[in-house]
N, C-alpha and C positions, 0 to 999 in steps of 0.2 A: 502494496500498498503508499508505502513510504514513499519509491520508486516511480508511483505516477504521479501522486501530488509532483517531486522537481523533472523528472521529463513535463508537467503541464506547464510549471513556470519557465523553464527554462521557452519554449514554444514562446509564451508569453510574454517575454523578453526581446526577440530577436527583433518583432518589428520596431521594437521602443532603441532595442540600439542604434538599426538599419538609421531609421529617424533622424539618432539622435549627432551617429553618423554622417547623414548630409548637411544638418543645418550647419552645423563645423561645419564647413566646406567653404556656403553658401555666402556669397558678401563681402568678403575678404581681403577683394581686389578691388581695391577706386581709385578712379576714372586720372591721368597722372603717376601709381605708382609704376618705380624701372621695373616688378614683375612682372609687370603685364606687358612691358616695352619690344618686345623680339619677339609679340605673337602679335597679327592683325584685330586693328580695329572695330565695331562690329556697329559702329557708328551708323554705319556707309546703310549697314538690312535698319535699321530702325526709324530710315526716311522711307521716304514713299517713289516710289521714281517717276522723271519726268515726264508729262505725253511727252511727244514728237508727233514734233510739225513741220512738215516738210514744202515745199511750190506743190500747189494746185497746174493740174493745167491751163497757160493762159497768163500765170501769177511769173513774176520773175524772182529768181531765190533773191533778190535784194527786198524786195514786199513782202518776204516770211513776216510772220504774226514775233513778238517778240512772246519768249521763252516761259514759263507761267513763275521762273526767280525773275525777270523782268515785270512783271503784275502781278505782284505778291503784296500785300496793304504794309503799314508801317510793320518796327521789328517789336513797340509796345504797345499791349494791346491794350485800347482808348478805356479811361477811368470810368462811363456810364456804359460796356455793354453793349453801343448800338447795336453794335455789326456781328455781334453777335445772339441780338437777337430778334432782327433782322437776315438773317442770313437766310431761311426760305426765300427768303422774296428775290435775293439773286438767281439765276440763272446761268445757268453751265458749261462753260466750254465753248462750241467745238473740235476734235481734234485732229490729226491723221486724219482718214478717208472719207471721216464724218464734213469734219471741215472742209476738207474739198465740193463736198456736193452740198454742204448748203450754198459758201459761194453762189456756185453751181445758181442755187433756186435761185439768193439774191440776184444776182442777172438779172434771171431767164424771170423775176417777179418786175422789177423798175423798170427792163424794157415793155412789158409787156400795158402797164401802168403807164408812163411815159407822154402817153399821145393822147390819153385820157389830163390828164396837171393841163396842155396844153391845150384843147380844147374848153378850157375851165372845167370842164364832169367832173362838179366831185361831192356826186352821191353815193353814198356807197352803196345802192345795188348797181351804181354798174362795173365800182369796181371789185364787190361781189362777182360779175360778170364775166372780167378779163381776168380776174384769176380765176374761176371754174374752166375757163376758154384755157388756163393752159393742165391741166387736169386735175386737177385734184377736182375731190368732192361737192354737194353746197356745202354736208353739214361737215368738212374740212374747215369752212370759212368765215368770218364772222367780219366783219364792216358796218363800222361806227361810225359816224357825220361826229368830227371835230372841230369844230368853230365852222363859222359859214365861211369859208375859202378854204376847210379839210377834208379828207378824210382817213381812223385811225383805220389795219386791221391786220388779223391772226391769222395765221395759216399753218393749221394745229393735224401735224403731219409725224405725232411723239412717238422716237425720239428725237426727231429732225422737229425743231419749227422756223415756223420765218416772221418776226413785229415786223413794223414800218405806217410811218404816214406820206399821203401827199398832197402838200402843197400847193398854193403859187410859185414858189418860189424851187420846191424842190420832193422830189422820195429820194424817202430813203429805207429802205430795208435790213435786217439786222438776222442771218441765224443765230439755231444758241439751242441748246441742249436740255429744256425742261429744268423742273424745279426741284429742289432736295423738298423730303417730305412728299412729294407729286406727283403721281402721271399726270401727265397735261403739260399744256403750251400757254394753260388760261396762269396771273399772276395767281400767285394763291392767300389767301387775306392773312392765313392763323396757319401757324408754325410750333415746334419750336425745340 
């Protein structure tokens, strides 16, 4: 009987001993210690990769977009947390092949709407008609009056979204990849 109790006690102590050995070895090396100087740093592994943007057809290599590093915000976070609390309203940029598709869609949209702008036709119905003429379904296109001489529009082919305005002075469109916490192209009114 004594042997059974001893064997049971030894088997219960084994996991405790293993845990103690593992815990003793964790967290003893700090950044900058000379003990780890000959080993490669793991800091790069924790950093997300930067998306690769290449020149799209018809785009010169010098007009390629800035890298994500150039478009990041300030190094010090704002104290009022505005950016943090409103981040759900900032659209995702397009990268790679999706960026090229977005640039192509923007060029087609601006070309289709330019005759309306020159004629001074700022009716939402005319804008919707021109955009559905590009092959977008009526359910994917929204247009709205934007002042007496302007119209705004949104083409929802999520994950590729095209949004813009047209007025007396210009026709502008922009492609993006939707919004955080939301599966659609319309700007969310709430998030976290």
